[in-house]
FITORBA-283117 format. One line per field, with one value per residue (C-alpha): residue number from 1; chain; residue in one letter; y, x, z. Coordinates in Angstrom, 2 decimals. Each point is the difference from the previous one (the first is absolute). Layout:
// residues N
seq (NUM, ...)
mol (A, ...)
type (A, ...)
north (Y, ...)
east (X, ...)
up (Z, ...)
END
This chain:
// residues 442
seq (1, 2, 3, 4, 5, 6, 7, 8, 9, 10, 11, 12, 13, 14, 15, 16, 17, 18, 19, 20, 21, 22, 23, 24, 25, 26, 27, 28, 29, 30, 31, 32, 33, 34, 35, 36, 37, 38, 39, 40, 41, 42, 43, 44, 45, 46, 47, 48, 49, 50, 51, 52, 53, 54, 55, 56, 57, 58, 59, 60, 61, 62, 63, 64, 65, 66, 67, 68, 69, 70, 71, 72, 73, 74, 75, 76, 77, 78, 79, 80, 81, 82, 83, 84, 85, 86, 87, 88, 89, 90, 91, 92, 93, 94, 95, 96, 97, 98, 99, 100, 101, 102, 103, 104, 105, 106, 107, 108, 109, 110, 111, 112, 113, 114, 115, 116, 117, 118, 119, 120, 121, 122, 123, 124, 125, 126, 127, 128, 129, 130, 131, 132, 133, 134, 135, 136, 137, 138, 139, 140, 141, 142, 143, 144, 145, 146, 147, 148, 149, 150, 151, 152, 153, 154, 155, 156, 157, 158, 159, 160, 161, 162, 163, 164, 165, 166, 167, 168, 169, 170, 171, 172, 173, 174, 175, 176, 177, 178, 179, 180, 181, 182, 183, 184, 185, 186, 187, 188, 189, 190, 191, 192, 193, 194, 195, 196, 197, 198, 199, 200, 201, 202, 203, 204, 205, 206, 207, 208, 209, 210, 211, 212, 213, 214, 215, 216, 217, 218, 219, 220, 221, 222, 223, 224, 225, 226, 227, 228, 229, 230, 231, 232, 233, 234, 235, 236, 237, 238, 239, 240, 241, 242, 243, 244, 245, 246, 247, 248, 249, 250, 251, 252, 253, 254, 255, 256, 257, 258, 259, 260, 261, 262, 263, 264, 265, 266, 267, 268, 269, 270, 271, 272, 273, 274, 275, 276, 277, 278, 279, 280, 281, 282, 283, 284, 285, 286, 287, 288, 289, 290, 291, 292, 293, 294, 295, 296, 297, 298, 299, 300, 301, 302, 303, 304, 305, 306, 307, 308, 309, 310, 311, 312, 313, 314, 315, 316, 317, 318, 319, 320, 321, 322, 323, 324, 325, 326, 327, 328, 329, 330, 331, 332, 333, 334, 335, 336, 337, 338, 339, 340, 341, 342, 343, 344, 345, 346, 347, 348, 349, 350, 351, 352, 353, 354, 355, 356, 357, 358, 359, 360, 361, 362, 363, 364, 365, 366, 367, 368, 369, 370, 371, 372, 373, 374, 375, 376, 377, 378, 379, 380, 381, 382, 383, 384, 385, 386, 387, 388, 389, 390, 391, 392, 393, 394, 395, 396, 397, 398, 399, 400, 401, 402, 403, 404, 405, 406, 407, 408, 409, 410, 411, 412, 413, 414, 415, 416, 417, 418, 419, 420, 421, 422, 423, 424, 425, 426, 427, 428, 429, 430, 431, 432, 433, 434, 435, 436, 437, 438, 439, 440, 441, 442)
mol (A, A, A, A, A, A, A, A, A, A, A, A, A, A, A, A, A, A, A, A, A, A, A, A, A, A, A, A, A, A, A, A, A, A, A, A, A, A, A, A, A, A, A, A, A, A, A, A, A, A, A, A, A, A, A, A, A, A, A, A, A, A, A, A, A, A, A, A, A, A, A, A, A, A, A, A, A, A, A, A, A, A, A, A, A, A, A, A, A, A, A, A, A, A, A, A, A, A, A, A, A, A, A, A, A, A, A, A, A, A, A, A, A, A, A, A, A, A, A, A, A, A, A, A, A, A, A, A, A, A, A, A, A, A, A, A, A, A, A, A, A, A, A, A, A, A, A, A, A, A, A, A, A, A, A, A, A, A, A, A, A, A, A, A, A, A, A, A, A, A, A, A, A, A, A, A, A, A, A, A, A, A, A, A, A, A, A, A, A, A, A, A, A, A, A, A, A, A, A, A, A, A, A, A, A, A, A, A, A, A, A, A, A, A, A, A, A, A, A, A, A, A, A, A, A, A, A, A, A, A, A, A, A, A, A, A, A, A, A, A, A, A, A, A, A, A, A, A, A, A, A, A, A, A, A, A, A, A, A, A, A, A, A, A, A, A, A, A, A, A, A, A, A, A, A, A, A, A, A, A, A, A, A, A, A, A, A, A, A, A, A, A, A, A, A, A, A, A, A, A, A, A, A, A, A, A, A, A, A, A, A, A, A, A, A, A, A, A, A, A, A, A, A, A, A, A, A, A, A, A, A, A, A, A, A, A, A, A, A, A, A, A, A, A, A, A, A, A, A, A, A, A, A, A, A, A, A, A, A, A, A, A, A, A, A, A, A, A, A, A, A, A, A, A, A, A, A, A, A, A, A, A, A, A, A, A, A, A, A, A, A, A, A, A, A, A, A, A, A, A, A, A, A, A, A, A, A, A, A, A, A, A, A, A, A, A, A, A, A, A, A, A, A, A, A, A, A, A, A, A, A, A, A, A, A, A, A, A, A, A, A, A)
type (M, D, A, Y, F, P, I, G, I, V, F, G, I, P, N, D, G, Q, V, A, S, A, F, N, T, D, P, A, E, A, I, E, F, F, K, A, V, F, G, W, T, I, V, F, P, I, S, G, I, F, A, I, L, G, A, Y, C, F, T, F, K, F, K, L, G, W, S, S, N, K, F, L, I, F, V, L, V, T, S, I, A, I, S, V, G, A, F, K, P, I, H, E, G, Y, K, H, T, V, T, A, L, K, G, I, S, E, L, K, K, A, E, S, I, Q, S, K, W, Q, I, K, T, A, H, P, T, K, Q, I, Y, V, L, V, I, G, E, S, A, R, R, D, Y, M, H, A, Y, G, Y, P, I, S, N, T, P, F, M, E, S, K, G, T, L, I, E, G, A, V, S, A, D, D, Y, T, I, P, S, I, Q, K, M, L, T, L, S, K, A, A, N, H, S, K, D, N, A, N, L, E, Y, N, V, I, D, A, A, N, L, A, G, F, E, T, Y, W, F, S, N, Q, G, K, I, N, K, K, D, T, P, I, T, V, I, A, N, R, A, R, H, K, Q, W, L, K, E, S, M, D, R, S, E, K, V, S, D, S, Q, L, I, P, L, L, K, K, A, V, K, S, D, D, S, G, N, S, P, K, L, I, V, L, H, L, M, G, S, H, S, A, V, C, E, R, L, I, E, Q, P, L, L, G, A, V, K, N, Q, Y, F, Q, D, P, L, C, Y, V, S, S, I, K, Q, T, D, G, L, L, E, K, I, D, Q, I, L, T, D, S, G, K, T, Y, S, V, V, Y, L, S, D, H, G, V, S, H, N, E, I, Q, G, K, I, V, M, N, H, A, S, P, A, S, K, H, R, S, I, P, L, Y, K, F, E, D, G, E, A, N, L, Q, K, I, K, A, R, K, F, M, F, N, L, T, E, G, I, L, Y, W, L, G, I, D, T, K, Q, V, S, N, P, R, D, L, F, S, G, E, D, Q, K, D, E, R, N, E, L, E, K, L, S, G, R, R, L, D, P, Y, I, D, I, R, G, K)
north (-151.13, -1.97, 3.29, 0.87, -3.47, 0.56, 3.26, -1.58, -2.86, 2.48, 2.95, -1.55, 1.61, 3.65, 2.75, 3.81, 0.21, -2.24, 1.78, 3.45, -1.10, -1.40, 3.38, 1.79, -2.27, 0.81, -2.02, -1.28, -1.13, -1.58, -2.06, -1.09, -0.94, -2.21, -1.65, -1.02, -1.19, -1.74, -3.00, -3.46, 1.53, 0.73, -3.76, 0.13, 2.59, -1.64, -3.37, 1.58, 1.21, -3.45, -1.58, 2.16, -0.89, -3.65, 0.12, 1.51, -2.74, -2.64, 1.21, 0.28, -3.49, -1.74, 2.20, 1.23, 2.41, 2.63, -2.50, -2.69, -0.80, -0.64, 3.42, 1.70, -1.78, 1.00, 3.65, -0.01, -1.47, 2.32, 3.05, -0.82, -0.54, 3.29, 1.99, -1.28, 0.86, 3.12, 1.93, 1.43, 1.27, 1.53, 1.62, 1.28, 1.22, 1.92, 1.51, 1.19, 1.28, 2.15, 1.31, 0.76, 1.78, 2.07, 0.97, 0.97, 2.13, 1.77, 0.69, 2.08, 2.56, -0.12, 3.44, 1.64, -1.71, 2.49, -0.97, -0.13, -0.10, 2.53, 0.66, 0.92, 0.20, -1.01, -0.45, -1.95, -0.84, -0.68, 2.02, -2.90, -3.00, -2.80, -2.70, -2.96, -2.30, -3.34, -2.65, -3.68, -0.32, -2.46, 0.39, -3.64, 0.12, 2.73, -0.77, 2.82, -2.08, -3.32, -1.29, -2.06, 1.89, 3.48, 2.36, 2.97, 1.37, 3.59, -0.77, -1.77, 2.92, 2.51, 1.13, -1.61, -3.27, -1.07, -3.75, -0.48, 2.32, -1.20, 1.53, 1.44, -2.35, -2.69, 2.25, 3.34, 2.24, -0.85, -0.23, 3.43, 1.74, -1.34, 0.85, 3.61, 1.01, 0.17, -2.54, 1.25, -1.76, 0.46, -3.75, -0.60, -2.16, 1.54, -0.55, 2.63, 2.72, 3.15, 2.44, 3.06, -1.10, -0.99, 0.50, 2.29, 2.50, -0.12, 0.82, 2.77, 1.65, -0.33, 2.01, -2.76, 0.13, -3.30, -2.23, -3.32, -1.90, -3.37, -2.88, -1.55, 0.63, 2.80, 0.38, 3.24, 2.22, -2.17, -3.59, -1.33, 1.37, -0.07, 2.44, 2.16, 0.30, 0.47, 2.86, 1.90, 0.46, 3.39, -1.71, -3.39, -2.08, -3.53, -1.78, -1.87, 1.65, -1.21, -2.91, 0.83, -1.57, -3.41, 0.69, -1.57, 2.85, -0.31, 1.50, 1.68, 2.45, 1.58, 1.12, 3.04, 1.17, -0.35, 1.95, 2.82, 0.13, 0.05, 2.85, 1.95, 3.28, -0.13, -0.48, 2.81, -0.99, -2.39, -3.70, -2.45, -3.25, -2.09, -3.24, -2.57, -2.80, -2.96, -3.02, -1.94, -3.75, 0.03, -3.34, -1.08, 0.90, -1.25, 2.81, 2.56, -0.70, 2.77, 0.89, -2.54, -3.30, -3.28, -0.98, -3.31, -2.69, -2.92, -3.49, -0.64, 2.53, -0.80, 2.53, 2.73, 2.43, -0.15, 0.69, 3.08, 1.05, -0.21, 2.03, 2.64, 0.64, 0.82, 2.40, 1.93, -0.01, 1.60, 2.67, 0.84, 0.41, 2.44, 1.98, 0.21, 1.22, 2.74, 1.25, -0.15, 1.97, 2.65, 0.97, 0.18, -1.90, -2.87, -3.03, -2.86, -2.63, -3.10, -2.60, -2.22, 0.09, -3.77, -3.22, -3.00, -3.72, -3.11, -1.55, -2.81, 1.04, -1.85, -2.22, 2.76, 1.88, 3.54, 2.90, 1.85, 1.07, -3.21, -1.80, 2.28, -2.08, 0.47, 2.33, 2.03, 3.01, -0.22, 3.09, 1.96, 3.24, 1.92, 3.54, 1.67, 3.57, 2.33, -0.54, -3.69, -2.61, -3.11, -2.21, -0.45, -2.90, 0.27, -2.88, 1.60, -0.71, 2.90, 0.09, 2.16, 1.01, 2.35, 1.30, 3.43, 0.55, -1.14, 2.38, 2.92, -0.82, -0.35, 3.40, 1.66, 0.88, 0.15, 0.19, 0.31, -3.44, -1.58, 2.24, -2.33, -2.28, -3.11, -0.67, -2.68, -0.86, -0.44, -3.34, -0.06, -2.59, 1.54, -1.39, -2.38, 2.03, -1.89, -3.53, -0.28, -2.63, -2.28, 0.30, -0.73, -2.99, -1.85, 0.18, -2.71, 0.00, 1.52, 0.22, 1.46, -2.23, -0.21, -0.01, -0.97, -3.29, -0.04)
east (214.79, 0.62, -0.27, -3.33, -1.55, -1.57, -1.53, -1.20, -1.72, -2.06, -0.41, 0.48, 1.64, 0.97, -2.31, -0.17, -1.83, 2.46, 3.06, -1.43, -0.85, 3.50, 1.53, -2.35, -0.22, 0.88, 1.70, -3.25, -1.42, 3.34, -0.02, -3.60, 1.02, 2.92, -2.12, -2.44, 2.69, 2.77, -1.64, 0.16, 0.78, 3.57, 0.65, -0.02, 2.72, 2.18, -0.58, 0.89, 3.33, 0.83, -1.11, 2.45, 2.80, -0.97, 0.03, 3.46, 1.28, -1.68, 1.70, 3.34, -0.20, -0.91, 2.29, -2.69, 2.10, -1.27, 0.30, -2.00, -3.36, -1.44, 1.09, -1.46, -3.32, 0.00, 0.67, -2.62, -2.75, 0.83, 0.06, -3.38, -1.56, 1.36, -0.94, -3.57, -0.59, 2.08, -0.13, -3.48, 0.46, 3.38, -1.44, -3.12, 1.99, 2.38, -2.82, -2.00, 3.11, 0.84, -3.59, 0.16, 3.36, -1.33, -2.99, 2.25, 2.09, -3.14, -1.08, 3.15, -1.59, -3.29, 0.23, 0.26, -3.11, -2.59, -3.67, -1.65, -3.60, -2.26, -2.97, -3.25, -2.39, -0.16, -3.33, 0.58, -3.20, 1.66, 2.25, 2.28, 1.09, 2.01, 1.75, 0.98, 2.54, 0.03, 2.71, -0.23, -3.76, -1.89, -3.74, -1.05, 1.40, -2.48, -3.42, -1.42, 0.93, -1.17, 2.72, -1.66, 1.55, -1.24, 2.96, -1.47, -2.90, 0.61, 0.29, -3.34, -1.75, -0.11, 1.58, 0.58, 1.88, 1.32, 0.21, 2.49, 3.00, 3.33, 3.27, 2.48, 2.84, 1.05, 2.41, -0.27, 2.36, -1.07, -3.64, -0.26, 2.07, -2.42, -3.03, 0.92, 1.30, -1.63, 1.26, 2.59, -1.73, -3.59, -0.31, 1.40, 2.81, 2.73, 0.32, 2.56, -0.94, -0.99, 0.97, -0.93, -3.62, -0.42, -3.15, 1.65, 1.04, -3.49, -1.53, 2.52, -0.70, -3.75, 0.23, 0.01, 2.11, 1.88, 1.34, 1.87, 0.45, 1.73, 0.73, 2.25, 3.72, 1.89, 3.74, 0.12, -2.10, 0.43, 0.64, -3.11, -2.68, -2.33, 2.09, 0.49, -3.79, -0.50, 2.48, -2.12, -2.56, 0.09, 0.06, 1.62, 1.28, 1.33, -0.30, 3.21, 2.91, 3.52, 0.98, -2.92, -2.32, 1.03, -2.08, -3.43, -2.48, -3.78, -2.05, -2.08, 2.87, -1.12, -3.21, 1.54, 1.42, -3.41, -1.66, 2.50, -0.49, -3.80, 0.09, 2.71, -0.95, 2.96, -2.36, -2.42, -3.12, 1.84, -0.93, 2.51, 1.41, 1.60, 1.82, 0.61, 2.42, -0.32, 2.09, -3.26, 0.42, 3.61, 1.85, 1.27, -3.59, -0.03, 2.44, -2.47, -2.57, 1.15, -3.44, -2.43, -0.27, -0.24, -3.51, 0.09, 2.67, 1.12, 0.74, 2.53, 2.85, 0.13, -2.86, 1.30, 0.90, -3.48, -1.50, 2.21, -0.95, -3.73, 0.59, 2.05, -3.00, -2.01, 2.74, -0.25, -3.79, 0.28, 2.29, -2.61, -2.58, 2.31, 0.48, -3.76, -0.47, 2.63, -1.56, -3.53, 1.07, 1.58, -3.42, 1.39, -1.16, 2.32, 0.62, 2.42, 1.31, 1.78, 1.78, 3.06, 3.16, -0.22, -0.85, 2.06, 0.17, 0.28, 3.45, 1.34, 3.30, 1.83, -3.00, -2.61, -2.43, 1.30, -1.92, 2.50, 1.03, 1.78, -1.28, -3.00, -3.12, -3.55, -1.28, 3.18, -1.42, -3.59, -0.28, -2.68, -1.33, -2.22, -1.35, -1.93, -1.26, -1.78, -3.74, 0.00, -1.82, -0.09, 2.41, -0.25, 1.81, 0.82, 1.28, 2.20, 3.48, 2.35, 3.69, 2.27, 2.07, -2.96, 0.11, 1.38, -2.97, -2.34, 1.63, -0.44, -3.72, -0.21, 1.64, -2.10, 2.99, -0.15, 3.28, 1.00, 1.62, -3.17, -2.90, -2.78, 1.39, -2.01, -1.53, 1.96, -3.12, -2.47, -1.57, 1.79, 2.72, 3.25, 1.59, 2.89, 2.45, 3.08, -1.45, 0.47, -2.69, 1.63, 3.33, -1.57, -1.94, 3.25, 1.00, -0.46, -3.31, 0.32, -3.33, -0.23, 0.53, -2.86, 1.91, -3.01, 0.72, 3.62)
up (-61.77, 3.20, 1.87, -1.64, 0.41, 3.46, -1.21, -3.23, 1.83, 2.05, -2.37, -3.43, -3.02, 0.62, -1.23, 0.02, 3.31, 1.84, -1.35, 0.73, 3.54, 0.50, -0.87, 2.41, 3.03, 3.60, 2.78, 1.51, -3.33, -0.94, 3.21, -0.69, -3.55, 1.08, 2.67, -2.71, -2.40, 1.86, 1.54, -1.52, -3.40, 1.10, -0.21, -3.79, -0.62, 2.65, -1.66, -3.35, 1.32, 1.38, -3.27, -1.95, 2.40, -0.24, -3.79, 0.09, 2.32, -2.17, -3.19, 1.80, 1.54, -3.26, -2.05, -2.34, -2.05, -2.42, -2.86, 1.79, -1.59, 3.45, 1.17, -3.08, 0.51, 3.67, -0.88, -2.75, 2.19, 2.88, -2.26, -1.54, 3.44, 1.28, -3.10, -0.08, 3.65, 0.29, -3.26, 0.39, 3.59, -0.96, -3.12, 1.77, 2.99, -2.25, -2.07, 3.01, 1.80, -3.02, 0.03, 3.74, -0.30, -2.90, 2.13, 2.91, -2.35, -1.24, 3.59, 0.54, -2.31, 1.87, 1.62, -3.41, -1.38, -1.16, 0.07, -3.41, 1.20, -1.67, 2.28, -1.77, 2.96, 3.66, 1.75, 3.24, 1.89, 3.38, 2.28, 0.94, -2.06, 1.62, -2.04, 2.20, -1.68, 1.80, -0.12, -1.02, 0.61, -2.22, 0.07, 0.39, 3.56, 0.89, 1.47, -2.12, -3.05, 1.41, 2.35, 2.78, 2.95, 0.90, -0.43, -1.93, 2.08, -1.08, -3.71, 0.23, 1.70, -2.87, -3.24, -3.39, -0.44, -3.41, -0.56, -2.82, 0.47, -1.44, 1.23, -2.48, 1.03, 2.48, 1.92, 1.78, -1.96, -3.57, 1.04, 1.63, -2.66, -2.64, 2.11, 0.66, -3.43, -3.40, -2.52, -2.49, -2.87, -1.08, -0.44, 3.51, -1.38, 2.15, 3.73, 0.98, 2.43, -1.84, 2.71, -2.05, 0.36, 3.65, 2.09, 2.57, -2.65, -1.53, 3.40, 0.64, -3.34, 0.54, 3.23, 2.62, 3.14, -0.13, 2.79, 0.04, 3.28, -0.10, 2.34, -2.65, -0.12, -1.67, -0.48, -1.95, -2.25, -3.07, 1.09, -1.81, -2.34, 3.01, 2.03, -3.08, -0.40, 3.74, 0.10, -2.51, 2.78, 1.75, 3.40, 0.59, 2.87, 0.42, 3.33, -0.82, -1.78, -0.75, 2.30, 2.30, -2.56, 1.36, 3.08, 0.33, 0.14, 0.09, -2.81, 2.70, 0.50, -3.27, 1.76, 1.80, -3.34, -1.60, 2.82, -0.39, -3.77, 0.33, 2.51, -1.79, -1.65, -2.42, -2.91, 0.79, -1.87, -2.33, 0.02, 1.47, -1.35, 2.75, -0.83, 2.78, -0.93, 2.39, 0.99, 0.30, -0.52, -1.19, 0.15, 3.41, 0.74, 3.60, 0.80, -1.40, 2.73, 2.28, 1.36, -1.42, 1.98, -1.87, -1.06, 1.83, -0.03, -2.15, 1.30, -2.74, -0.27, -3.71, -0.36, 2.35, -2.79, -1.63, 3.45, 0.35, -3.51, 0.69, 3.18, -1.84, -2.26, 3.13, 1.10, -3.29, 0.18, 3.44, -1.46, -2.66, 2.75, 1.83, -3.23, -0.43, 3.57, -0.37, -3.22, 1.41, 3.08, -2.22, -1.31, -3.53, -3.07, -0.91, -2.16, 0.74, -2.45, 1.30, -2.10, 0.28, -2.10, -0.59, 1.83, 1.13, -0.66, 2.19, 0.01, 2.16, 1.55, 2.74, 0.70, 0.30, -2.22, -0.54, -1.53, -2.20, -3.51, -0.91, -3.08, -0.71, -0.58, -1.31, 2.75, 0.47, -1.77, 1.24, 2.18, 1.88, -1.47, 2.39, 0.36, 2.82, 0.38, 2.38, 0.35, -0.94, 2.06, -2.22, -1.92, -3.74, -1.67, -3.70, -2.12, -2.65, -1.34, 0.72, -0.94, 2.13, -3.02, -0.42, 3.58, -0.94, -2.28, 2.77, 2.49, -2.39, -0.23, 3.80, 0.53, -2.71, -2.20, -3.80, -1.88, -3.62, 0.32, 1.47, -0.91, 1.16, 2.73, 0.85, 3.40, 1.85, 2.02, -2.86, -0.86, -3.35, -0.67, -1.16, -3.13, 0.64, -2.10, 1.20, -0.10, 3.75, 0.49, -2.56, 1.82, 3.37, -1.32, -0.56, 3.66, 2.59, 1.85, 3.45, 1.88, 3.50, 3.03, 2.49, 3.28, 2.12, 1.70, -1.15)
END
């Protein structure tokens, strides 16, 4: 427990997302993780070790034998203190590790998975569909959603903006696997990835030419449910593979891949589904600003990370504008959906505010959901609660695909509130309040 204490102080009790991420991290992310964790918190485990040694010396000096009442009281009090503080993290860590290992074992069979989608009809209305999966972007830090600094000029120029999207999880791997697969249970009570019903297979079977381009890391074909789904695409490429994924690469390097896919005649007259998976506003966010300059400066370095975060939103907004320009220049009809896998929370680490996944708070799962298409000239804002557990259904509607499993998919961009089938709002209401920080004047 002494070893886990620094991690627990920053990230809290272990959960599925943390454990899954731990099994699928890379050298760069591991370094970022330890930088965040081992600051002043290392004092406590070191103190604990010295306390144990001191207790041993104390009992030896005063000859407190096993039969001594004083020794028994000391052991009893110490045991109670340790059990109260340590049992839950140990139990939760064990439980979620077992779950993660089971998931990894199932992924070894990934290549033999057969799709179970039964396509009824497919009537796409566009030639090109682009799904942009952002990283760690929470919507209240976007000017389009009310943040006081202008960092989303493109998102405010046209399209449809949903105010009320809730991510499927707090962490990338469980969130995306839930977003891009249909739930195993009709009542949505199970969270496991249902790889037999993933969106890429549905598009393939419906006659789409499918592409997956990623700026996130990949070790092999089945290291996470995300790479398993991605590998179902007919064309796929990762900017960072194996140990190379530790390199810092701009999301803009996905643009040449998009251009090539748009111009390609591989599909003939078939519609195309192109997925772009970004690094976006991932933690250690100041290091993500490869091309985008900071939007100003802060007087107090305590707020440097929020400044970088606000600026990273502008960087992603610029990428969306480039995507729009490429598609417009192609002369083809198109539709683009952008959303984030999850948000972040404010946490004070080593004397500074840090935007990361530690101790997820009230806004951690408040994400942007945005669509833009050819021929649009105005922005429409819609206030409607949308849960990303239902994203697969929404994608089927977007692509014009009807299946036996989802015969009448619902429009993700309608004004209708989706039913909170998993009581997500109740869970989030119990979290600490975590409003955005206005960095002006800081």
